[in-house]
DSSP file (Angstrom, degrees, kcal/mol; ACC not computed):
  #  RESIDUE AA STRUCTURE BP1 BP2  ACC     N-H-->O    O-->H-N    N-H-->O    O-->H-N    TCO  KAPPA ALPHA  PHI   PSI    X-CA   Y-CA   Z-CA
    1    1 A M              0   0    0      0, 0.0     2,-0.3     0, 0.0     0, 0.0   0.000 360.0 360.0 360.0 130.8  101.1  117.6  143.6
    2    2 A T        -     0   0    0      1,-0.1     2,-0.3     0, 0.0     0, 0.0  -0.661 360.0-118.2 -90.3 136.1  103.6  117.5  140.8
    3    3 A A        -     0   0    0     -2,-0.3    -1,-0.1     1,-0.0     3,-0.0  -0.569  27.2-132.2 -76.7 136.6  102.3  117.2  137.2
    4    4 A R        -     0   0    0     -2,-0.3     2,-0.3     1,-0.1    -1,-0.0  -0.664  25.8-107.8 -84.8 145.3  103.5  113.9  135.5
    5    5 A P        -     0   0    0      0, 0.0     2,-0.3     0, 0.0    -1,-0.1  -0.559  34.6-127.1 -73.5 141.0  104.9  114.3  132.1
    6    6 A H        -     0   0    0     -2,-0.3     3,-0.1     1,-0.1    -3,-0.0  -0.657  13.2-125.0 -91.5 135.1  102.6  112.9  129.4
    7    7 A A        -     0   0    0     -2,-0.3     2,-0.1     1,-0.1    -1,-0.1  -0.529  44.8 -92.9 -72.3 148.4  103.8  110.4  126.8
    8    8 A P        -     0   0    0      0, 0.0    -1,-0.1     0, 0.0     0, 0.0  -0.395  44.6-126.2 -60.9 137.4  103.1  111.7  123.4
    9    9 A L        -     0   0    0      1,-0.1     2,-0.0    -2,-0.1    -3,-0.0  -0.532  17.5-114.7 -84.2 147.1   99.8  110.6  122.1
   10   10 A P        -     0   0    0      0, 0.0     2,-0.4     0, 0.0   154,-0.2  -0.356  28.0-138.7 -70.8 165.2   99.3  108.7  118.8
   11   11 A R  E     -A  163   0A   0    152,-2.5   152,-3.2     2,-0.0     2,-0.4  -0.949  12.5-157.9-124.6 147.9   97.3  110.5  116.1
   12   12 A V  E     -A  162   0A   0     -2,-0.4     2,-0.4   150,-0.2   150,-0.2  -0.982   5.6-169.0-131.2 139.0   94.8  108.8  113.9
   13   13 A G  E     -A  161   0A   0    148,-2.4   148,-2.5    -2,-0.4     2,-0.4  -0.961   2.9-162.4-125.1 145.8   93.5  110.0  110.5
   14   14 A T  E     +A  160   0A   0     -2,-0.4     2,-0.3   146,-0.2   146,-0.2  -0.972  14.3 170.5-126.3 141.5   90.6  108.7  108.4
   15   15 A A  E     -A  159   0A   0    144,-2.7   144,-2.9    -2,-0.4     2,-0.4  -0.994  20.3-152.5-152.3 156.3   89.9  109.3  104.7
   16   16 A V  E     -A  158   0A   0     -2,-0.3     2,-0.4   142,-0.2   142,-0.2  -0.991  10.6-173.1-130.0 135.3   87.7  108.2  101.8
   17   17 A D  E     -A  157   0A   0    140,-2.6   140,-2.3    -2,-0.4     2,-0.4  -0.979   4.1-176.2-131.1 144.7   88.6  108.2   98.1
   18   18 A V  E     +A  156   0A   0     -2,-0.4     2,-0.4   138,-0.2   138,-0.2  -1.000   3.8 179.5-142.4 134.9   86.2  107.4   95.2
   19   19 A H  E     -A  155   0A   0    136,-2.5   136,-2.3    -2,-0.4     2,-0.2  -0.999  21.9-134.4-136.3 141.6   86.7  107.1   91.5
   20   20 A A  E     -A  154   0A   0     -2,-0.4    24,-3.1   134,-0.2   134,-0.3  -0.528  38.4 -94.5 -82.4 154.3   84.3  106.4   88.7
   21   21 A F  B     -D   43   0B   0    132,-2.6    22,-0.3    22,-0.3     3,-0.1  -0.442  44.7-105.6 -67.6 148.5   85.2  103.8   86.1
   22   22 A A        -     0   0    0     20,-3.1     3,-0.1     1,-0.2     4,-0.1  -0.293  52.8 -76.8 -69.8 156.2   86.7  105.3   82.9
   23   23 A P    >   -     0   0    0      0, 0.0     3,-2.4     0, 0.0     5,-0.2  -0.207  60.9 -84.6 -56.4 144.2   84.4  105.3   79.8
   24   24 A E  T 3  S+     0   0    0      1,-0.3     3,-0.1    -3,-0.1    17,-0.0  -0.142 118.9  24.9 -42.9 138.4   83.9  102.1   78.0
   25   25 A G  T 3  S+     0   0    0      1,-0.3    -1,-0.3    -3,-0.1    -3,-0.0   0.361  88.2 144.1  86.1  -9.6   86.7  101.5   75.5
   26   26 A S    <   -     0   0    0     -3,-2.4    -1,-0.3     1,-0.1    16,-0.2  -0.302  54.4-134.2 -61.4 148.9   89.2  103.7   77.4
   27   27 A A        +     0   0    0     -3,-0.1    -1,-0.1    14,-0.1    -3,-0.0   0.423  64.4 127.4 -82.1  -1.1   92.8  102.7   77.4
   28   28 A R        -     0   0    0     -5,-0.2    14,-1.2    14,-0.1     2,-0.2  -0.317  52.3-141.8 -59.9 134.2   93.0  103.2   81.2
   29   29 A E        -     0   0    0     12,-0.1     2,-0.6    13,-0.1    14,-0.6  -0.634  20.0-111.3 -91.8 158.3   94.4  100.3   83.2
   30   30 A L        +     0   0    0     10,-0.5     7,-2.8     7,-0.4     2,-0.5  -0.818  36.5 177.5 -90.8 117.7   93.0   99.4   86.6
   31   31 A W  E     +E   36   0C   0     -2,-0.6     2,-0.4    17,-0.5    20,-0.3  -0.990   7.0 163.1-121.9 123.1   95.4  100.0   89.5
   32   32 A I  E >   -E   35   0C   0      3,-1.9     3,-1.4    -2,-0.5    18,-0.1  -0.992  66.8  -2.0-140.6 130.6   94.2   99.3   92.9
   33   33 A A  T 3  S-     0   0    0     -2,-0.4    95,-0.3     1,-0.3    94,-0.2   0.799 130.3 -56.9  63.1  27.8   96.3   98.9   96.1
   34   34 A G  T 3  S+     0   0    0      1,-0.2     2,-0.4    93,-0.1    -1,-0.3   0.533 116.2 113.3  82.0   6.5   99.4   99.3   94.1
   35   35 A L  E <   -E   32   0C   0     -3,-1.4    -3,-1.9     2,-0.0     2,-0.4  -0.900  65.6-128.8-113.8 140.0   98.5   96.4   91.8
   36   36 A L  E     -E   31   0C   0     -2,-0.4    -5,-0.2    -5,-0.2    -7,-0.0  -0.698  15.9-155.3 -80.1 135.2   97.6   96.2   88.1
   37   37 A W    >   -     0   0    0     -7,-2.8     3,-1.6    -2,-0.4    -7,-0.4  -0.794  17.5-148.2-112.3  88.3   94.3   94.3   87.6
   38   38 A P  T 3  S+     0   0    0      0, 0.0     3,-0.1     0, 0.0    -9,-0.0  -0.190  78.8  21.9 -59.6 139.3   94.7   93.0   83.9
   39   39 A G  T 3  S+     0   0    0      1,-0.3     2,-0.3     0, 0.0   -10,-0.0   0.460  98.7 113.9  86.0  -2.0   91.4   92.7   82.0
   40   40 A E  S <  S-     0   0    0     -3,-1.6   -10,-0.5   -10,-0.1    -1,-0.3  -0.812  74.3-108.1-104.4 145.0   89.5   95.2   84.2
   41   41 A R        -     0   0    0     -2,-0.3   -12,-0.1   -12,-0.1   -14,-0.1  -0.501  42.3-123.5 -69.7 132.0   88.2   98.5   83.2
   42   42 A G        -     0   0    0    -14,-1.2   -20,-3.1    -2,-0.2     2,-0.3  -0.136  18.4-109.1 -73.9 170.2   90.3  101.3   84.7
   43   43 A L  B     -D   21   0B   0    -14,-0.6     2,-0.3     5,-0.4   -22,-0.3  -0.725  28.5-114.0-101.0 154.3   89.3  104.2   86.9
   44   44 A D        +     0   0    0    -24,-3.1     2,-0.3    -2,-0.3   -24,-0.2  -0.651  55.7 117.9 -85.4 139.8   89.2  107.8   85.9
   45   45 A G  S    S-     0   0    0     -2,-0.3    37,-0.1     2,-0.2   -26,-0.0  -0.947  70.5 -97.4 175.6 168.2   91.5  110.3   87.5
   46   46 A H  S    S+     0   0    0     -2,-0.3    36,-2.8    35,-0.1    37,-0.2   0.859 113.8  23.0 -68.2 -40.7   94.4  112.7   87.4
   47   47 A S  S    S-     0   0    0     34,-0.3    37,-0.2    35,-0.2    -2,-0.2   0.078 127.2 -58.9-102.7-145.4   96.9  110.1   88.5
   48   48 A D        -     0   0    0     35,-2.0   -17,-0.5     2,-0.1    -5,-0.4   0.483  68.5-125.2 -81.5  -0.7   96.4  106.3   88.1
   49   49 A A        +     0   0    0      1,-0.2     2,-1.4    34,-0.2     3,-0.1   0.767  44.1 170.9  63.2  30.2   93.2  106.6   90.2
   50   50 A D     >  -     0   0    0      1,-0.2     4,-2.6   -18,-0.1     3,-0.3  -0.566  14.1-168.9 -72.2  91.7   94.4  104.1   92.7
   51   51 A V  H  > S+     0   0    0     -2,-1.4     4,-2.7   -20,-0.3     5,-0.3   0.872  81.8  53.9 -56.6 -40.4   91.6  104.5   95.4
   52   52 A A  H  > S+     0   0    0      1,-0.2     4,-1.6     2,-0.2    -1,-0.2   0.908 112.9  40.4 -68.4 -42.7   93.3  102.5   98.0
   53   53 A C  H  > S+     0   0    0     -3,-0.3     4,-2.1     2,-0.2    -1,-0.2   0.850 115.2  53.1 -68.6 -37.7   96.6  104.4   97.8
   54   54 A H  H  X S+     0   0    0     -4,-2.6     4,-2.5     2,-0.2     5,-0.2   0.941 109.7  47.2 -66.8 -45.8   94.8  107.7   97.6
   55   55 A A  H  X S+     0   0    0     -4,-2.7     4,-2.3    -5,-0.2    -1,-0.2   0.902 111.6  51.7 -61.7 -39.8   92.7  107.0  100.7
   56   56 A A  H  X S+     0   0    0     -4,-1.6     4,-2.1    -5,-0.3    -1,-0.2   0.929 109.0  50.5 -62.6 -43.6   95.9  105.9  102.5
   57   57 A C  H  X S+     0   0    0     -4,-2.1     4,-2.4     2,-0.2    -2,-0.2   0.918 112.3  47.3 -55.5 -47.7   97.6  109.2  101.5
   58   58 A D  H  X S+     0   0    0     -4,-2.5     4,-2.5     1,-0.2    -1,-0.2   0.859 109.1  52.8 -65.3 -36.2   94.7  111.2  102.8
   59   59 A A  H  X S+     0   0    0     -4,-2.3     4,-2.3    -5,-0.2   102,-0.2   0.907 110.7  48.4 -64.9 -42.6   94.5  109.3  106.0
   60   60 A L  H  X S+     0   0    0     -4,-2.1     4,-2.1     2,-0.2    -2,-0.2   0.933 113.1  46.6 -62.0 -48.1   98.2  110.0  106.6
   61   61 A F  H  X>S+     0   0    0     -4,-2.4     5,-1.9     1,-0.2     4,-1.5   0.870 112.6  51.6 -65.3 -36.8   97.8  113.8  105.8
   62   62 A S  H  <5S+     0   0    0     -4,-2.5     3,-0.2     2,-0.2    -1,-0.2   0.937 110.4  46.7 -65.2 -45.0   94.8  114.0  108.1
   63   63 A A  H  <5S+     0   0    0     -4,-2.3    -2,-0.2     1,-0.2    -1,-0.2   0.884 117.0  44.4 -65.3 -40.5   96.5  112.3  111.0
   64   64 A A  H  <5S-     0   0    0     -4,-2.1    -1,-0.2    -5,-0.2    -2,-0.2   0.666 105.6-129.5 -75.3 -20.3   99.5  114.6  110.6
   65   65 A G  T  <5 +     0   0    0     -4,-1.5    -3,-0.2    -3,-0.2    -4,-0.1   0.843  68.2 126.8  70.4  36.7   97.4  117.7  110.1
   66   66 A I  S   <S-     0   0    0     -5,-1.9     2,-0.2     1,-0.3    -4,-0.1  -0.167  73.8 -90.2-122.6  39.2   99.3  118.7  106.9
   67   67 A G        -     0   0    0     -6,-0.3    -1,-0.3    -5,-0.1     2,-0.3  -0.610  50.4 -84.6  95.3-149.6   96.5  119.1  104.4
   68   68 A D     >  -     0   0    0     -2,-0.2     4,-1.8    -3,-0.1     3,-0.5  -0.844  47.7 -71.2-151.0-175.3   95.0  116.6  102.0
   69   69 A L  H  > S+     0   0    0     -2,-0.3     4,-3.2     1,-0.3     5,-0.1   0.859 128.3  49.5 -54.6 -41.6   95.5  114.9   98.7
   70   70 A G  H  > S+     0   0    0      1,-0.2     4,-1.3     2,-0.2    -1,-0.3   0.858 106.0  58.1 -68.3 -34.5   94.5  117.9   96.7
   71   71 A T  H  4 S+     0   0    0     -3,-0.5    -2,-0.2     1,-0.2    -1,-0.2   0.939 123.0  23.1 -59.5 -44.1   97.0  120.1   98.7
   72   72 A H  H  < S+     0   0    0     -4,-1.8    -2,-0.2     1,-0.1    -1,-0.2   0.798 140.8  17.9 -94.0 -30.8   99.9  117.8   97.7
   73   73 A F  H  < S+     0   0    0     -4,-3.2    -3,-0.2    -5,-0.3    -2,-0.2   0.069  83.3 152.7-132.5  25.3   98.9  116.1   94.5
   74   74 A G    ><  -     0   0    0     -4,-1.3     3,-1.7     1,-0.1     6,-0.2   0.102  62.4 -99.7 -60.1 170.9   96.1  118.1   93.1
   75   75 A V  T 3  S+     0   0    0      1,-0.3    -1,-0.1     3,-0.0     6,-0.1   0.674 118.9  70.2 -68.2 -19.5   95.1  118.4   89.4
   76   76 A D  T 3  S+     0   0    0     -6,-0.2    -1,-0.3     1,-0.2    -2,-0.1   0.396  85.5  76.9 -75.0   2.8   96.9  121.8   89.4
   77   77 A R    X   -     0   0    0     -3,-1.7     3,-2.2     1,-0.1    -1,-0.2  -0.812  62.7-172.8-119.8  91.9  100.2  119.9   89.7
   78   78 A P  G >  S+     0   0    0      0, 0.0     3,-1.5     0, 0.0    -1,-0.1   0.678  76.7  73.6 -60.9 -20.2  101.0  118.5   86.3
   79   79 A Q  G 3  S+     0   0    0      1,-0.3    -6,-0.0     3,-0.0    -2,-0.0   0.549  96.6  51.1 -73.0  -4.2  104.0  116.5   87.7
   80   80 A W  G X  S+     0   0    0     -3,-2.2     3,-1.8    -6,-0.2    -1,-0.3   0.334  77.5 124.9-109.3   6.6  101.5  114.1   89.3
   81   81 A A  T <  S-     0   0    0     -3,-1.5   -34,-0.3     1,-0.3   -35,-0.1  -0.495  89.2  -0.4 -66.4 129.2   99.5  113.5   86.2
   82   82 A G  T 3  S+     0   0    0    -36,-2.8    -1,-0.3    -2,-0.2   -35,-0.2   0.458  95.0 156.0  72.1   1.9   99.4  109.7   85.6
   83   83 A A    <   -     0   0    0     -3,-1.8   -35,-2.0   -37,-0.2    -1,-0.2  -0.262  47.6-105.2 -68.7 145.8  101.5  109.1   88.7
   84   84 A A    >>  -     0   0    0    -37,-0.2     4,-1.7     1,-0.1     3,-0.6  -0.407  20.3-126.5 -66.6 143.9  101.3  105.6   90.3
   85   85 A G  H 3> S+     0   0    0      1,-0.3     4,-2.7     2,-0.2     5,-0.2   0.890 112.0  57.6 -60.9 -39.3   99.4  105.5   93.6
   86   86 A T  H 3> S+     0   0    0      1,-0.2     4,-2.4     2,-0.2    -1,-0.3   0.844 103.6  53.2 -54.9 -37.5  102.4  103.8   95.2
   87   87 A R  H <> S+     0   0    0     -3,-0.6     4,-2.0     2,-0.2    -1,-0.2   0.891 110.8  46.9 -66.1 -41.0  104.5  106.8   94.2
   88   88 A L  H  X S+     0   0    0     -4,-1.7     4,-3.0     2,-0.2    -2,-0.2   0.915 112.7  49.4 -63.1 -46.3  101.9  109.2   95.9
   89   89 A L  H  X S+     0   0    0     -4,-2.7     4,-2.6     2,-0.2    -2,-0.2   0.913 109.5  51.4 -66.3 -43.4  101.9  106.9   99.0
   90   90 A R  H  X S+     0   0    0     -4,-2.4     4,-1.7     1,-0.2    -1,-0.2   0.921 113.9  44.6 -56.5 -48.9  105.7  106.9   99.1
   91   91 A E  H  X S+     0   0    0     -4,-2.0     4,-2.7     2,-0.2    -2,-0.2   0.878 111.0  53.2 -68.2 -39.1  105.8  110.8   98.9
   92   92 A A  H  X S+     0   0    0     -4,-3.0     4,-2.3     2,-0.2    -2,-0.2   0.949 108.7  50.4 -57.3 -47.8  103.0  111.1  101.5
   93   93 A A  H  X S+     0   0    0     -4,-2.6     4,-2.2     1,-0.2    -1,-0.2   0.860 110.5  49.7 -58.6 -38.5  104.9  109.0  103.9
   94   94 A R  H  X S+     0   0    0     -4,-1.7     4,-2.2     2,-0.2    -1,-0.2   0.926 110.8  49.0 -66.1 -46.1  107.9  111.1  103.4
   95   95 A L  H  X S+     0   0    0     -4,-2.7     4,-1.4     2,-0.2    -2,-0.2   0.876 110.8  50.8 -58.5 -39.5  106.0  114.3  104.0
   96   96 A V  H  <>S+     0   0    0     -4,-2.3     5,-1.4     2,-0.2    -1,-0.2   0.905 111.5  47.1 -62.5 -46.9  104.4  112.9  107.1
   97   97 A R  H ><5S+     0   0    0     -4,-2.2     3,-1.6     1,-0.2    -2,-0.2   0.877 108.6  54.2 -66.6 -37.8  107.8  111.9  108.5
   98   98 A A  H 3<5S+     0   0    0     -4,-2.2    -1,-0.2     1,-0.3    -2,-0.2   0.831 101.9  60.4 -62.9 -31.6  109.3  115.3  107.6
   99   99 A A  T 3<5S-     0   0    0     -4,-1.4    -1,-0.3    -5,-0.2    -2,-0.2   0.467 131.3 -93.3 -80.3   1.8  106.4  116.8  109.7
  100  100 A G  T < 5S+     0   0    0     -3,-1.6    66,-3.0     1,-0.3     2,-0.4   0.681  86.0 115.6 103.5  23.1  107.8  114.9  112.8
  101  101 A F  E   < -B  165   0A   0     -5,-1.4     2,-0.3    64,-0.3    -1,-0.3  -0.915  50.7-145.8-126.3 149.2  105.8  111.6  112.8
  102  102 A E  E     -B  164   0A   0     62,-3.7    62,-2.8    -2,-0.4     2,-0.5  -0.849  32.5-113.3-105.1 151.4  106.5  107.9  112.4
  103  103 A L  E     -B  163   0A   0     -2,-0.3    60,-0.2    60,-0.2     3,-0.1  -0.716  29.9-178.5 -86.0 121.6  104.0  105.7  110.6
  104  104 A G  E     -     0   0A   0     58,-3.2     2,-0.3    -2,-0.5    -1,-0.2   0.947  60.1 -54.0 -74.8 -70.2  102.3  103.1  112.9
  105  105 A N  E     -B  162   0A   0     57,-1.0    57,-2.8    29,-0.1    -1,-0.4  -0.969  41.8-133.7-163.2 168.8  100.1  101.4  110.4
  106  106 A I  E     -Bc 161 136A   0     29,-2.0    31,-2.6    -2,-0.3     2,-0.5  -0.991  10.5-161.2-130.4 141.6   97.5  101.9  107.8
  107  107 A S  E     -Bc 160 137A   0     53,-2.7    53,-2.5    -2,-0.3     2,-0.4  -0.990  12.7-174.0-123.1 127.8   94.3  100.0  107.3
  108  108 A V  E     -Bc 159 138A   0     29,-2.9    31,-2.2    -2,-0.5     2,-0.5  -0.985  10.3-168.2-124.5 132.4   92.4  100.2  103.9
  109  109 A Q  E     -Bc 158 139A   0     49,-3.1    49,-2.6    -2,-0.4     2,-0.4  -0.984  11.9-151.7-119.7 123.0   89.2   98.8  102.9
  110  110 A V  E     -Bc 157 140A   0     29,-2.9    31,-2.5    -2,-0.5     2,-0.5  -0.797   8.3-157.6 -95.4 132.3   88.2   98.8   99.2
  111  111 A I  E     +Bc 156 141A   0     45,-3.2    45,-2.5    -2,-0.4     2,-0.3  -0.939  40.5  92.5-118.2 118.7   84.5   99.0   98.3
  112  112 A G  S    S-     0   0    0     29,-2.6    43,-0.1    -2,-0.5    38,-0.1  -0.939  73.4-108.2 174.6 164.7   83.3   97.7   95.0
  113  113 A N  S    S+     0   0    0     36,-0.6    -1,-0.1    41,-0.4    42,-0.1   0.758  90.6  77.8 -80.2 -27.7   81.9   94.8   93.0
  114  114 A R  S    S+     0   0    0     40,-0.2    -1,-0.3    35,-0.1     2,-0.2  -0.991  73.2  28.3-151.7 152.6   85.2   94.4   91.2
  115  115 A P  S    S-     0   0    0      0, 0.0     2,-0.7     0, 0.0    -1,-0.1   0.570  78.1-124.2 -77.3 166.0   87.9   93.6   91.1
  116  116 A R        -     0   0    0      1,-0.2     4,-0.2    -2,-0.2     3,-0.2  -0.722  28.7-172.3 -75.0 112.1   87.7   90.6   93.6
  117  117 A L    >   +     0   0    0     -2,-0.7     3,-1.6     1,-0.2     4,-0.5   0.755  62.9  84.9 -82.1 -28.5   90.4   91.7   96.1
  118  118 A S  G >  S+     0   0    0      1,-0.3     3,-1.1     2,-0.2     4,-0.3   0.839  86.4  50.9 -51.7 -45.6   90.4   88.5   98.2
  119  119 A A  G 3  S+     0   0    0      1,-0.2    -1,-0.3    -3,-0.2     4,-0.2   0.771 122.3  32.9 -66.4 -25.3   92.9   86.4   96.0
  120  120 A R  G <> S+     0   0    0     -3,-1.6     4,-3.1    -4,-0.2    -1,-0.2   0.170  80.8 114.7-119.2  20.2   95.4   89.2   96.0
  121  121 A R  H <> S+     0   0    0     -3,-1.1     4,-2.1    -4,-0.5    17,-0.3   0.871  81.4  46.7 -61.0 -40.8   94.9   90.8   99.5
  122  122 A E  H  > S+     0   0    0     -4,-0.3     4,-2.0     2,-0.2    -1,-0.2   0.926 112.6  49.7 -69.5 -40.6   98.4   89.8  100.7
  123  123 A E  H  > S+     0   0    0      2,-0.2     4,-2.6     1,-0.2    -2,-0.2   0.914 111.2  49.8 -57.3 -47.0  100.0   91.0   97.6
  124  124 A A  H  X S+     0   0    0     -4,-3.1     4,-2.3     1,-0.2    -1,-0.2   0.894 110.9  49.1 -64.9 -39.6   98.1   94.3   97.8
  125  125 A G  H  X S+     0   0    0     -4,-2.1     4,-1.9    -5,-0.2    11,-0.3   0.851 111.0  50.9 -61.4 -36.3   99.2   94.8  101.5
  126  126 A A  H  X S+     0   0    0     -4,-2.0     4,-2.3     2,-0.2    -2,-0.2   0.907 109.2  49.4 -70.8 -45.2  102.7   94.0  100.6
  127  127 A A  H  X S+     0   0    0     -4,-2.6     4,-1.9     1,-0.2    -2,-0.2   0.929 116.1  43.1 -58.9 -48.0  102.8   96.6   97.7
  128  128 A M  H  X S+     0   0    0     -4,-2.3     4,-2.5   -95,-0.3    -1,-0.2   0.848 111.6  53.6 -68.1 -35.1  101.4   99.3   99.9
  129  129 A S  H  X>S+     0   0    0     -4,-1.9     4,-2.8     7,-0.2     5,-1.1   0.908 108.8  50.6 -64.5 -43.9  103.5   98.4  102.9
  130  130 A E  H  <5S+     0   0    0     -4,-2.3    -2,-0.2     1,-0.2    -1,-0.2   0.947 113.3  45.2 -58.8 -48.6  106.6   98.7  100.7
  131  131 A A  H  <5S+     0   0    0     -4,-1.9    -2,-0.2     1,-0.2    -1,-0.2   0.924 119.2  40.7 -65.0 -43.2  105.5  102.1   99.4
  132  132 A A  H  <5S-     0   0    0     -4,-2.5    -1,-0.2     2,-0.2    -2,-0.2   0.819  98.1-133.3 -73.4 -32.8  104.6  103.5  102.9
  133  133 A G  T  <5S+     0   0    0     -4,-2.8    -3,-0.2     1,-0.3   -30,-0.1   0.762  80.3  77.9  77.6  27.8  107.5  102.0  104.7
  134  134 A A  S   <S-     0   0    0     -5,-1.1    -1,-0.3    -6,-0.2    -2,-0.2  -0.973  96.6 -68.9-159.2 155.9  105.1  100.8  107.3
  135  135 A P        -     0   0    0      0, 0.0   -29,-2.0     0, 0.0     2,-0.4  -0.330  46.9-175.3 -60.1 138.1  102.5   98.0  107.7
  136  136 A V  E     -c  106   0A   0    -11,-0.3     2,-0.4   -31,-0.2    -7,-0.2  -0.991   7.9-161.8-131.7 123.1   99.5   98.3  105.5
  137  137 A S  E     -c  107   0A   0    -31,-2.6   -29,-2.9    -2,-0.4     2,-0.4  -0.917   8.2-163.6-108.3 137.4   96.5   95.9  105.7
  138  138 A V  E     +c  108   0A   0     -2,-0.4     2,-0.3   -17,-0.3   -29,-0.2  -0.937  13.1 167.4-122.2 133.3   94.0   95.7  102.8
  139  139 A S  E     -c  109   0A   0    -31,-2.2   -29,-2.9    -2,-0.4     2,-0.3  -0.938  18.0-143.6-139.6 166.3   90.6   94.3  102.8
  140  140 A G  E     +c  110   0A   0     -2,-0.3     2,-0.3   -31,-0.2   -29,-0.2  -0.934  19.1 163.9-131.9 152.4   87.6   94.4  100.4
  141  141 A T  E     -c  111   0A   0    -31,-2.5   -29,-2.6    -2,-0.3     2,-0.3  -0.944  24.6-129.5-152.5 172.1   83.9   94.5  100.6
  142  142 A T        -     0   0    0     -2,-0.3   -29,-0.1   -31,-0.2     8,-0.1  -0.757  18.6-128.3-117.2 174.2   80.8   95.3   98.5
  143  143 A S    >   -     0   0    0     -2,-0.3     3,-2.4     3,-0.1     7,-0.2  -0.035  48.4-109.4-110.1  29.8   77.9   97.6   99.2
  144  144 A D  T 3  S-     0   0    0      1,-0.3     3,-0.1     5,-0.1     6,-0.1   0.829  76.3 -51.7  48.6  42.9   75.2   95.0   98.5
  145  145 A G  T 3  S+     0   0    0      1,-0.2    -1,-0.3     4,-0.0     2,-0.3   0.414 108.7 126.4  84.4  -4.0   74.1   96.6   95.3
  146  146 A L    <>  -     0   0    0     -3,-2.4     4,-1.8     4,-0.1    -1,-0.2  -0.624  59.0  -6.6 -94.0 147.2   73.7  100.1   96.9
  147  147 A G  H  > S-     0   0    0     -2,-0.3     4,-2.2     3,-0.2     5,-0.2   0.041 107.3 -43.1  68.1-175.8   75.2  103.4   95.7
  148  148 A L  H  4>S+     0   0    0      1,-0.2     5,-3.0     2,-0.2     6,-0.9   0.854 139.4  47.7 -58.2 -38.8   77.8  104.0   92.9
  149  149 A T  H >45S+     0   0    0      3,-0.2     3,-1.5     1,-0.2   -36,-0.6   0.939 111.8  49.9 -71.6 -42.2   80.0  101.1   93.9
  150  150 A G  H 3<5S+     0   0    0     -4,-1.8    -2,-0.2     1,-0.3    -1,-0.2   0.823 109.7  50.5 -66.4 -28.7   77.0   98.7   94.1
  151  151 A R  T 3<5S-     0   0    0     -4,-2.2    -1,-0.3    -5,-0.1    -2,-0.2   0.439 117.1-115.2 -82.5  -0.5   75.8   99.8   90.7
  152  152 A G  T < 5S+     0   0    0     -3,-1.5    -3,-0.2    -4,-0.3    -2,-0.1   0.785  79.7 125.6  75.8  27.0   79.3   99.1   89.3
  153  153 A E  S   <S-     0   0    0     -5,-3.0  -132,-2.6    -6,-0.2     2,-0.3   0.638  77.3 -29.7 -92.7 -16.4   79.9  102.7   88.4
  154  154 A G  E     -A   20   0A   0     -6,-0.9   -41,-0.4  -134,-0.3     2,-0.3  -0.947  61.3 -95.3-173.1-168.1   83.2  103.0   90.4
  155  155 A V  E     -A   19   0A   0   -136,-2.3  -136,-2.5    -2,-0.3     2,-0.3  -0.967  27.0-166.9-132.9 144.3   85.3  102.0   93.3
  156  156 A A  E     -AB  18 111A   0    -45,-2.5   -45,-3.2    -2,-0.3     2,-0.3  -0.832   0.6-164.7-124.1 164.6   85.7  103.5   96.8
  157  157 A A  E     -AB  17 110A   0   -140,-2.3  -140,-2.6    -2,-0.3     2,-0.4  -0.981   7.0-157.9-150.8 145.1   88.2  103.0   99.6
  158  158 A I  E     -AB  16 109A   0    -49,-2.6   -49,-3.1    -2,-0.3     2,-0.4  -0.966  17.9-173.8-117.3 137.0   88.3  104.0  103.3
  159  159 A A  E     -AB  15 108A   0   -144,-2.9  -144,-2.7    -2,-0.4     2,-0.4  -0.972  15.3-165.1-133.9 152.0   91.5  104.2  105.1
  160  160 A T  E     -AB  14 107A   0    -53,-2.5   -53,-2.7    -2,-0.4     2,-0.4  -0.995  11.5-166.1-129.0 137.5   92.6  104.8  108.7
  161  161 A A  E     -AB  13 106A   0   -148,-2.5  -148,-2.4    -2,-0.4     2,-0.5  -0.974   8.0-153.8-128.8 137.4   96.3  105.7  109.6
  162  162 A L  E     -AB  12 105A   0    -57,-2.8   -58,-3.2    -2,-0.4   -57,-1.0  -0.963  17.0-173.3-112.3 123.5   98.0  105.7  113.0
  163  163 A L  E     -AB  11 103A   0   -152,-3.2  -152,-2.5    -2,-0.5   -60,-0.2  -0.824  10.5-158.0-114.3 154.6  100.9  108.0  113.5
  164  164 A L  E     - B   0 102A   0    -62,-2.8   -62,-3.7    -2,-0.3     3,-0.1  -0.988  33.0-103.9-127.7 139.1  103.3  108.4  116.4
  165  165 A P  E     - B   0 101A   0      0, 0.0   -64,-0.3     0, 0.0     2,-0.1  -0.395  46.4-107.8 -58.0 139.6  105.3  111.5  117.2
  166  166 A A        -     0   0    0    -66,-3.0     2,-0.3     1,-0.1   -65,-0.0  -0.394  34.0-110.7 -66.5 139.6  108.9  110.9  116.1
  167  167 A E        -     0   0    0     -2,-0.1     2,-0.3    -3,-0.1    -1,-0.1  -0.582  31.0-119.9 -76.0 136.0  111.2  110.4  119.0
  168  168 A E              0   0    0     -2,-0.3    -1,-0.1     1,-0.1   -68,-0.0  -0.576 360.0 360.0 -74.1 133.4  113.7  113.4  119.3
  169  169 A G              0   0    0     -2,-0.3    -1,-0.1    -3,-0.0    -2,-0.0   0.408 360.0 360.0-117.2 360.0  117.2  112.2  119.0
């Protein structure tokens, strides 16, 4: 019996990111899913604290097996201080492609009481898709009053990324 060649298998990565809201009166702006949310209290973090973009980056790194958010954009790297989440996502996608993968898609769910994502869901997906150079779907949910997101202390995001081995040319 002759062994059949196997088609390269897709790889999946999953990640979670969580940020607390900045202290009352802070000048931080709220950025989630590549969008500015005017009038909302910002999240605390080294970069712009965009939980949706951060979770997407980590899911990509996980699927490719090339580290995590801290490996590539950690607080020990001052060049990423204040960086936009979309900038991080663009760089994460570049690193994953350089590691020999193509991006299939990314799915992100934002968990929190605010901001209300539904009215800007398509805009959020478009902003993240442009940064990643691949389809990104964004959804939102609450935690029914449970945990830090339910108490309104912060926002979380869960992401899943699908990668395909790049075709050798």
